VEXTI-472424 format. One record per residue (C-alpha): residue number from 1; residue in three letters; chain; x, y, z. Coordinates in nm, 2 decimals. Layout:
+-----+------+-------+--------+--------+--------+
|  nr | rest | kette |     px |     py |     pz |
+-----+------+-------+--------+--------+--------+
| NUM |  ALA |     A |      X |      Y |      Z |
...
+-----+------+-------+--------+--------+--------+
END
This chain:
+-----+------+-------+--------+--------+--------+
|  nr | rest | kette |     px |     py |     pz |
+-----+------+-------+--------+--------+--------+
|   1 |  UNK |     A |   3.58 |   3.10 |   3.56 |
|   2 |  UNK |     A |   3.59 |   2.74 |   3.52 |
|   3 |  UNK |     A |   3.27 |   2.62 |   3.65 |
|   4 |  UNK |     A |   3.08 |   2.92 |   3.45 |
|   5 |  UNK |     A |   3.30 |   2.79 |   3.11 |
|   6 |  UNK |     A |   3.17 |   2.49 |   3.18 |
|   7 |  UNK |     A |   2.80 |   2.53 |   3.25 |
|   8 |  UNK |     A |   2.81 |   2.76 |   2.95 |
|   9 |  UNK |     A |   2.95 |   2.47 |   2.76 |
|  10 |  UNK |     A |   2.71 |   2.22 |   2.90 |
|  11 |  UNK |     A |   2.40 |   2.47 |   2.78 |
|  12 |  UNK |     A |   2.55 |   2.47 |   2.42 |
|  13 |  UNK |     A |   2.53 |   2.09 |   2.41 |
|  14 |  UNK |     A |   2.19 |   2.08 |   2.51 |
|  15 |  UNK |     A |   2.10 |   2.33 |   2.32 |
|  16 |  UNK |     A |   2.25 |   2.24 |   1.97 |
|  17 |  UNK |     A |   2.02 |   1.90 |   1.94 |
|  18 |  UNK |     A |   1.77 |   2.07 |   2.04 |
|  19 |  UNK |     A |   1.76 |   2.33 |   1.74 |
|  20 |  UNK |     A |   1.84 |   2.03 |   1.53 |
|  21 |  UNK |     A |   1.54 |   1.86 |   1.62 |
|  22 |  UNK |     A |   1.33 |   2.18 |   1.54 |
|  23 |  UNK |     A |   1.45 |   2.22 |   1.20 |
|  24 |  UNK |     A |   1.42 |   1.86 |   1.12 |
|  25 |  UNK |     A |   1.02 |   1.90 |   1.24 |
|  26 |  UNK |     A |   1.03 |   2.22 |   1.05 |
|  27 |  UNK |     A |   1.17 |   2.09 |   0.74 |
|  28 |  UNK |     A |   0.92 |   1.77 |   0.73 |
|  29 |  UNK |     A |   0.58 |   1.87 |   0.92 |
|  30 |  UNK |     A |   0.40 |   1.95 |   0.64 |
|  31 |  UNK |     A |   0.47 |   1.67 |   0.42 |
|  32 |  UNK |     A |   0.32 |   1.30 |   0.39 |
|  33 |  UNK |     A |   0.53 |   1.03 |   0.54 |
|  34 |  UNK |     A |   0.61 |   0.70 |   0.67 |
|  35 |  UNK |     A |   0.93 |   0.63 |   0.89 |
|  36 |  UNK |     A |   1.11 |   0.34 |   0.93 |
|  37 |  UNK |     A |   1.08 |   0.13 |   1.21 |
|  38 |  UNK |     A |   1.25 |  -0.15 |   1.19 |
|  39 |  UNK |     A |   1.51 |  -0.26 |   0.92 |
|  40 |  UNK |     A |   1.66 |  -0.63 |   0.86 |
|  41 |  UNK |     A |   1.88 |  -0.69 |   0.57 |
|  42 |  UNK |     A |   1.97 |  -0.47 |   0.22 |
|  43 |  UNK |     A |   1.68 |  -0.25 |   0.17 |
|  44 |  UNK |     A |   1.69 |  -0.04 |  -0.08 |
|  45 |  UNK |     A |   1.44 |   0.29 |  -0.11 |
|  46 |  UNK |     A |   1.44 |   0.40 |  -0.47 |
|  47 |  UNK |     A |   1.36 |   0.76 |  -0.52 |
|  48 |  UNK |     A |   1.29 |   1.01 |  -0.82 |
|  49 |  UNK |     A |   1.40 |   1.37 |  -0.75 |
|  50 |  UNK |     A |   1.26 |   1.71 |  -0.90 |
|  51 |  UNK |     A |   1.48 |   1.63 |  -1.22 |
|  52 |  UNK |     A |   1.36 |   1.30 |  -1.29 |
|  53 |  UNK |     A |   1.66 |   1.11 |  -1.21 |
|  54 |  UNK |     A |   1.64 |   0.78 |  -0.98 |
|  55 |  UNK |     A |   1.87 |   0.70 |  -0.73 |
|  56 |  UNK |     A |   1.85 |   0.42 |  -0.46 |
|  57 |  UNK |     A |   1.91 |   0.51 |  -0.06 |
|  58 |  UNK |     A |   1.95 |   0.22 |   0.16 |
|  59 |  UNK |     A |   1.71 |   0.21 |   0.44 |
|  60 |  UNK |     A |   1.77 |   0.29 |   0.81 |
|  61 |  UNK |     A |   1.61 |   0.35 |   1.12 |
|  62 |  UNK |     A |   1.49 |   0.67 |   1.12 |
|  63 |  UNK |     A |   1.48 |   0.75 |   0.80 |
|  64 |  UNK |     A |   1.13 |   0.87 |   0.65 |
|  65 |  UNK |     A |   1.00 |   0.74 |   0.33 |
|  66 |  UNK |     A |   0.78 |   1.02 |   0.11 |
|  67 |  UNK |     A |   0.45 |   0.99 |  -0.12 |
|  68 |  UNK |     A |   0.58 |   0.82 |  -0.47 |
|  69 |  UNK |     A |   0.86 |   0.63 |  -0.31 |
|  70 |  UNK |     A |   0.92 |   0.29 |  -0.38 |
|  71 |  UNK |     A |   1.11 |   0.02 |  -0.21 |
|  72 |  UNK |     A |   1.24 |  -0.29 |  -0.31 |
|  73 |  UNK |     A |   1.36 |  -0.61 |  -0.05 |
|  74 |  UNK |     A |   1.55 |  -0.91 |  -0.14 |
|  75 |  UNK |     A |   1.69 |  -1.11 |   0.20 |
|  76 |  UNK |     A |   1.54 |  -0.88 |   0.40 |
|  77 |  UNK |     A |   1.22 |  -0.70 |   0.63 |
|  78 |  UNK |     A |   1.13 |  -0.33 |   0.66 |
|  79 |  UNK |     A |   0.92 |  -0.19 |   0.90 |
|  80 |  UNK |     A |   0.71 |   0.16 |   0.81 |
|  81 |  UNK |     A |   0.50 |   0.36 |   1.06 |
|  82 |  UNK |     A |   0.24 |   0.65 |   0.92 |
|  83 |  UNK |     A |   0.20 |   1.00 |   1.11 |
|  84 |  UNK |     A |  -0.17 |   0.84 |   1.24 |
|  85 |  UNK |     A |  -0.01 |   0.53 |   1.35 |
|  86 |  UNK |     A |  -0.02 |   0.23 |   1.13 |
|  87 |  UNK |     A |   0.22 |   0.03 |   1.03 |
|  88 |  UNK |     A |   0.32 |  -0.21 |   0.76 |
|  89 |  UNK |     A |   0.60 |  -0.48 |   0.76 |
|  90 |  UNK |     A |   0.74 |  -0.54 |   0.41 |
|  91 |  UNK |     A |   0.88 |  -0.90 |   0.36 |
|  92 |  UNK |     A |   1.14 |  -1.04 |   0.17 |
|  93 |  UNK |     A |   1.12 |  -1.03 |  -0.20 |
|  94 |  UNK |     A |   0.91 |  -0.75 |  -0.23 |
|  95 |  UNK |     A |   0.83 |  -0.42 |  -0.46 |
|  96 |  UNK |     A |   0.54 |  -0.16 |  -0.36 |
|  97 |  UNK |     A |   0.55 |   0.21 |  -0.46 |
|  98 |  UNK |     A |   0.38 |   0.49 |  -0.19 |
|  99 |  UNK |     A |   0.13 |   0.62 |  -0.43 |
| 100 |  UNK |     A |  -0.01 |   0.83 |  -0.15 |
| 101 |  UNK |     A |   0.01 |   0.88 |   0.24 |
| 102 |  UNK |     A |  -0.23 |   1.01 |   0.47 |
| 103 |  UNK |     A |  -0.20 |   1.35 |   0.66 |
| 104 |  UNK |     A |  -0.21 |   1.36 |   1.05 |
| 105 |  UNK |     A |  -0.53 |   1.48 |   1.00 |
| 106 |  UNK |     A |  -0.66 |   1.16 |   0.76 |
| 107 |  UNK |     A |  -0.64 |   1.13 |   0.38 |
| 108 |  UNK |     A |  -0.60 |   0.84 |   0.15 |
| 109 |  UNK |     A |  -0.28 |   0.58 |   0.19 |
| 110 |  UNK |     A |  -0.23 |   0.37 |  -0.14 |
| 111 |  UNK |     A |   0.00 |   0.13 |  -0.12 |
| 112 |  UNK |     A |   0.08 |   0.02 |  -0.45 |
| 113 |  UNK |     A |   0.24 |  -0.35 |  -0.43 |
| 114 |  UNK |     A |   0.37 |  -0.45 |  -0.77 |
| 115 |  UNK |     A |   0.47 |  -0.84 |  -0.61 |
| 116 |  UNK |     A |   0.59 |  -1.02 |  -0.29 |
| 117 |  UNK |     A |   0.39 |  -1.01 |   0.04 |
| 118 |  UNK |     A |   0.31 |  -0.73 |   0.37 |
| 119 |  UNK |     A |   0.18 |  -0.77 |   0.64 |
| 120 |  UNK |     A |  -0.04 |  -0.42 |   0.75 |
| 121 |  UNK |     A |  -0.15 |  -0.28 |   1.13 |
| 122 |  UNK |     A |  -0.39 |  -0.03 |   1.04 |
| 123 |  UNK |     A |  -0.53 |   0.23 |   1.29 |
| 124 |  UNK |     A |  -0.82 |   0.43 |   1.21 |
| 125 |  UNK |     A |  -0.75 |   0.76 |   1.33 |
| 126 |  UNK |     A |  -0.99 |   0.98 |   1.17 |
| 127 |  UNK |     A |  -1.36 |   0.90 |   0.95 |
| 128 |  UNK |     A |  -1.16 |   1.09 |   0.73 |
| 129 |  UNK |     A |  -0.85 |   0.82 |   0.72 |
| 130 |  UNK |     A |  -0.84 |   0.54 |   0.40 |
| 131 |  UNK |     A |  -0.60 |   0.28 |   0.35 |
| 132 |  UNK |     A |  -0.56 |   0.05 |   0.07 |
| 133 |  UNK |     A |  -0.33 |  -0.19 |  -0.11 |
| 134 |  UNK |     A |  -0.35 |  -0.20 |  -0.46 |
| 135 |  UNK |     A |  -0.22 |  -0.49 |  -0.70 |
| 136 |  UNK |     A |  -0.20 |  -0.58 |  -1.04 |
| 137 |  UNK |     A |  -0.55 |  -0.69 |  -1.00 |
| 138 |  UNK |     A |  -0.71 |  -0.60 |  -0.69 |
| 139 |  UNK |     A |  -0.81 |  -0.36 |  -0.46 |
| 140 |  UNK |     A |  -0.80 |  -0.40 |  -0.07 |
| 141 |  UNK |     A |  -0.94 |  -0.11 |   0.13 |
| 142 |  UNK |     A |  -0.92 |  -0.13 |   0.54 |
| 143 |  UNK |     A |  -1.10 |   0.09 |   0.81 |
| 144 |  UNK |     A |  -0.85 |  -0.05 |   1.13 |
| 145 |  UNK |     A |  -0.73 |  -0.46 |   1.09 |
| 146 |  UNK |     A |  -0.47 |  -0.69 |   1.08 |
| 147 |  UNK |     A |  -0.40 |  -0.88 |   0.72 |
| 148 |  UNK |     A |  -0.18 |  -0.99 |   0.46 |
| 149 |  UNK |     A |  -0.16 |  -0.92 |   0.10 |
| 150 |  UNK |     A |   0.08 |  -1.15 |  -0.15 |
| 151 |  UNK |     A |   0.14 |  -1.07 |  -0.49 |
| 152 |  UNK |     A |   0.29 |  -1.39 |  -0.72 |
| 153 |  UNK |     A |   0.57 |  -1.26 |  -0.88 |
| 154 |  UNK |     A |   0.54 |  -1.45 |  -1.17 |
| 155 |  UNK |     A |   0.15 |  -1.45 |  -1.23 |
| 156 |  UNK |     A |   0.05 |  -1.19 |  -1.03 |
| 157 |  UNK |     A |  -0.25 |  -1.32 |  -0.87 |
| 158 |  UNK |     A |  -0.30 |  -1.18 |  -0.54 |
| 159 |  UNK |     A |  -0.46 |  -1.28 |  -0.21 |
| 160 |  UNK |     A |  -0.57 |  -1.11 |   0.10 |
| 161 |  UNK |     A |  -0.53 |  -1.27 |   0.45 |
| 162 |  UNK |     A |  -0.75 |  -1.15 |   0.73 |
| 163 |  UNK |     A |  -0.59 |  -1.20 |   1.12 |
| 164 |  UNK |     A |  -0.82 |  -0.91 |   1.27 |
| 165 |  UNK |     A |  -1.09 |  -0.69 |   1.16 |
| 166 |  UNK |     A |  -1.26 |  -0.69 |   0.77 |
| 167 |  UNK |     A |  -1.10 |  -0.61 |   0.46 |
| 168 |  UNK |     A |  -1.31 |  -0.54 |   0.12 |
| 169 |  UNK |     A |  -1.16 |  -0.70 |  -0.14 |
| 170 |  UNK |     A |  -1.28 |  -0.63 |  -0.53 |
| 171 |  UNK |     A |  -1.12 |  -0.66 |  -0.89 |
| 172 |  UNK |     A |  -0.90 |  -0.33 |  -0.96 |
| 173 |  UNK |     A |  -0.94 |  -0.22 |  -1.36 |
| 174 |  UNK |     A |  -0.68 |   0.01 |  -1.43 |
| 175 |  UNK |     A |  -0.85 |   0.20 |  -1.76 |
| 176 |  UNK |     A |  -1.10 |   0.33 |  -1.48 |
| 177 |  UNK |     A |  -0.82 |   0.51 |  -1.33 |
| 178 |  UNK |     A |  -0.72 |   0.75 |  -1.62 |
| 179 |  UNK |     A |  -1.10 |   0.84 |  -1.71 |
| 180 |  UNK |     A |  -1.32 |   1.10 |  -1.55 |
| 181 |  UNK |     A |  -1.67 |   1.01 |  -1.43 |
| 182 |  UNK |     A |  -1.81 |   1.18 |  -1.77 |
| 183 |  UNK |     A |  -1.62 |   0.93 |  -1.98 |
| 184 |  UNK |     A |  -1.81 |   0.65 |  -1.77 |
| 185 |  UNK |     A |  -2.11 |   0.76 |  -1.78 |
| 186 |  UNK |     A |  -2.08 |   0.80 |  -2.24 |
| 187 |  UNK |     A |  -1.91 |   0.45 |  -2.25 |
| 188 |  UNK |     A |  -2.10 |   0.12 |  -2.22 |
| 189 |  UNK |     A |  -1.82 |  -0.09 |  -2.20 |
| 190 |  UNK |     A |  -1.65 |   0.15 |  -1.91 |
| 191 |  UNK |     A |  -2.02 |   0.12 |  -1.78 |
| 192 |  UNK |     A |  -1.94 |  -0.21 |  -1.77 |
| 193 |  UNK |     A |  -1.62 |  -0.22 |  -1.63 |
| 194 |  UNK |     A |  -1.73 |   0.02 |  -1.34 |
| 195 |  UNK |     A |  -1.96 |  -0.27 |  -1.26 |
| 196 |  UNK |     A |  -1.70 |  -0.53 |  -1.22 |
| 197 |  UNK |     A |  -1.48 |  -0.35 |  -1.02 |
| 198 |  UNK |     A |  -1.75 |  -0.23 |  -0.79 |
| 199 |  UNK |     A |  -1.84 |  -0.61 |  -0.69 |
| 200 |  UNK |     A |  -1.69 |  -0.59 |  -0.33 |
| 201 |  UNK |     A |  -1.64 |  -0.87 |  -0.07 |
| 202 |  UNK |     A |  -1.55 |  -0.85 |   0.27 |
| 203 |  UNK |     A |  -1.29 |  -1.03 |   0.38 |
| 204 |  UNK |     A |  -1.35 |  -1.12 |   0.78 |
| 205 |  UNK |     A |  -1.13 |  -1.27 |   1.04 |
| 206 |  UNK |     A |  -0.95 |  -1.59 |   0.96 |
| 207 |  UNK |     A |  -1.04 |  -1.58 |   0.59 |
| 208 |  UNK |     A |  -0.88 |  -1.59 |   0.30 |
| 209 |  UNK |     A |  -0.99 |  -1.40 |   0.00 |
| 210 |  UNK |     A |  -0.88 |  -1.43 |  -0.37 |
| 211 |  UNK |     A |  -1.05 |  -1.28 |  -0.71 |
| 212 |  UNK |     A |  -1.23 |  -1.55 |  -0.94 |
| 213 |  UNK |     A |  -0.90 |  -1.74 |  -1.16 |
| 214 |  UNK |     A |  -1.11 |  -1.64 |  -1.48 |
| 215 |  UNK |     A |  -1.22 |  -1.30 |  -1.38 |
| 216 |  UNK |     A |  -0.83 |  -1.26 |  -1.25 |
| 217 |  UNK |     A |  -0.64 |  -1.41 |  -1.63 |
| 218 |  UNK |     A |  -0.87 |  -1.14 |  -1.82 |
| 219 |  UNK |     A |  -0.84 |  -0.83 |  -1.57 |
| 220 |  UNK |     A |  -0.44 |  -0.86 |  -1.59 |
| 221 |  UNK |     A |  -0.47 |  -0.88 |  -1.96 |
| 222 |  UNK |     A |  -0.68 |  -0.59 |  -2.01 |
| 223 |  UNK |     A |  -0.43 |  -0.39 |  -1.70 |
| 224 |  UNK |     A |  -0.16 |  -0.48 |  -1.89 |
| 225 |  UNK |     A |  -0.30 |  -0.36 |  -2.22 |
| 226 |  UNK |     A |  -0.38 |  -0.07 |  -2.04 |
| 227 |  UNK |     A |  -0.02 |  -0.01 |  -1.95 |
| 228 |  UNK |     A |   0.12 |  -0.03 |  -2.24 |
| 229 |  UNK |     A |  -0.11 |   0.15 |  -2.46 |
| 230 |  UNK |     A |  -0.21 |   0.44 |  -2.17 |
| 231 |  UNK |     A |  -0.48 |   0.50 |  -2.33 |
| 232 |  UNK |     A |  -0.85 |   0.39 |  -2.31 |
| 233 |  UNK |     A |  -0.79 |   0.20 |  -2.67 |
| 234 |  UNK |     A |  -0.73 |  -0.09 |  -2.47 |
| 235 |  UNK |     A |  -1.10 |  -0.15 |  -2.44 |
| 236 |  UNK |     A |  -1.15 |  -0.25 |  -2.80 |
| 237 |  UNK |     A |  -0.93 |  -0.58 |  -2.68 |
| 238 |  UNK |     A |  -1.16 |  -0.61 |  -2.36 |
| 239 |  UNK |     A |  -1.44 |  -0.82 |  -2.48 |
| 240 |  UNK |     A |  -1.41 |  -1.10 |  -2.36 |
| 241 |  UNK |     A |  -1.41 |  -0.93 |  -1.96 |
| 242 |  UNK |     A |  -1.66 |  -0.74 |  -2.11 |
| 243 |  UNK |     A |  -1.85 |  -1.07 |  -2.13 |
| 244 |  UNK |     A |  -1.80 |  -1.19 |  -1.77 |
| 245 |  UNK |     A |  -1.87 |  -0.86 |  -1.63 |
| 246 |  UNK |     A |  -2.23 |  -0.90 |  -1.80 |
| 247 |  UNK |     A |  -2.26 |  -1.23 |  -1.65 |
| 248 |  UNK |     A |  -2.22 |  -1.07 |  -1.26 |
| 249 |  UNK |     A |  -2.57 |  -1.06 |  -1.32 |
| 250 |  UNK |     A |  -2.55 |  -1.45 |  -1.31 |
| 251 |  UNK |     A |  -2.43 |  -1.43 |  -0.97 |
| 252 |  UNK |     A |  -2.07 |  -1.51 |  -1.09 |
| 253 |  UNK |     A |  -1.88 |  -1.51 |  -0.78 |
| 254 |  UNK |     A |  -1.59 |  -1.25 |  -0.88 |
| 255 |  UNK |     A |  -1.41 |  -1.29 |  -0.55 |
| 256 |  UNK |     A |  -1.38 |  -1.61 |  -0.37 |
| 257 |  UNK |     A |  -1.37 |  -1.65 |   0.02 |
| 258 |  UNK |     A |  -1.18 |  -1.97 |   0.21 |
| 259 |  UNK |     A |  -1.15 |  -2.02 |   0.59 |
| 260 |  UNK |     A |  -0.76 |  -1.94 |   0.68 |
| 261 |  UNK |     A |  -0.60 |  -2.05 |   0.99 |
| 262 |  UNK |     A |  -0.28 |  -1.81 |   1.07 |
| 263 |  UNK |     A |   0.05 |  -1.99 |   1.03 |
| 264 |  UNK |     A |   0.30 |  -2.00 |   1.33 |
| 265 |  UNK |     A |   0.55 |  -1.74 |   1.07 |
| 266 |  UNK |     A |   0.26 |  -1.53 |   1.01 |
| 267 |  UNK |     A |   0.17 |  -1.51 |   1.41 |
| 268 |  UNK |     A |   0.56 |  -1.46 |   1.47 |
| 269 |  UNK |     A |   0.54 |  -1.17 |   1.21 |
| 270 |  UNK |     A |   0.25 |  -1.00 |   1.36 |
| 271 |  UNK |     A |   0.40 |  -0.99 |   1.72 |
| 272 |  UNK |     A |   0.79 |  -0.86 |   1.60 |
| 273 |  UNK |     A |   0.63 |  -0.58 |   1.40 |
| 274 |  UNK |     A |   0.81 |  -0.25 |   1.55 |
| 275 |  UNK |     A |   0.51 |   0.01 |   1.61 |
| 276 |  UNK |     A |   0.65 |   0.33 |   1.79 |
| 277 |  UNK |     A |   0.47 |   0.51 |   2.05 |
| 278 |  UNK |     A |   0.28 |   0.82 |   1.85 |
| 279 |  UNK |     A |   0.50 |   1.09 |   2.02 |
+-----+------+-------+--------+--------+--------+
END
């Protein structure tokens, strides 16, 4: 009897964790998420519940983060990995929002980096998957590469450094995110801004890309007004940036590209990023 009891108890201990694992996988399998693979220091996950209440959750290895979660770091770092194998390291003194996260079958991942810096190691799992990092003034889009994005916390200017692969960089005009294609077609000012935003430049390995300082300043002014008013009336104060858009025909460089040599610290960050086996 004792032997039988021991065997039964052993079976129970083996089955319970498997059941919990199955319940956990069922709970999260349909959600777009990333998993925390590394944490150093005091990192907060900021989550808003269905009632609109905001709470801060201490980040721990193994926990999930979801679309619309925000992450705040001070003295510390955190690594996240998606279901498709793409990973990001969020560095010290950074605040960002996970606006969109791709699923296992593809889709878009959009990380809104408000200030600070991140290092990304992006793996293109399917032809339908897109990954981009938006800043207050720019959009960096990738299809499989290792790169960094930095946003100055005071000036809000941004830069992209490519360690491997290629990254496309273009201006971000927030007002275009809140209007339809029909509205753009009817509004000459919106058309000019759309033309400006379409000026995409490819940043290649060992290069750094930044927006033209004059263009970036005016874009930041326009985007700030857009956030304040939350409607396209901000365009009434956008005459200067529209003039810049017109000068594009005169070959004004919207994005400046320079050679870049990765620092030892950056190379260490790249090598120490925690990336899990997909299984």
